[in-house]
Phi, psi and omega in degrees: 000120179269129179228184175292343188239127179302332189286339181264005179267107177237159183292125184293323188271359175302139170305139177261149174230162184268131172233166168236137174236114186055035177083004174258135179289138167225146178253108187247155176295122183294130175088000175291156169303126191294318178303308177304317184286327177299312184299318176297330177282353176103007177286113180261333179242123181266321185209174173231143179294145187284338180274311185250354183079006185292139182294145174228151171212173183308145179231304186268336185050033178221007179084009181268332194263336183064023175283336185267016180307133177218155177260130180222120179059036181079002185241130178272122193224162177273113193295338184282353184255006193238157173251151178295129177229149180306128169084007181301132177246108195246136178225162175273124185286153162065024180296325178296318181296320187295319186290340182266355180313125179269350183269000000 
C-alpha cells in the first residue's frame, strides 16, 4: 500500500494476525513493526500524558522518544521496538491517571 508516509507502507500480501487494541480487534501484518502497523490500521493516539492528558503517538520510530508507549501483558513497552504477534492484547497505558489530571 503506497501512502504519504513511509511508516504507513506495509506489504499488502503479508499474512495477517488478530490482535486487540483497547478491546477492538485488528488484523495486522504478522512480524511487522507494531507502531507502524497500528498507524496503518488507523490508530492515531497510542497514549495520553499523565500530567495534561495530551494525546501521543509514535514520533521517532527508533526507541528514543517514548511517545509510542503501549501496555501489553501488564507491561508498558515501546510499540516501535516490537513486532506484531498473534493474540497481542494492547492497551493505552496510564489512562486512569490521564483522566485525573488537575491541569
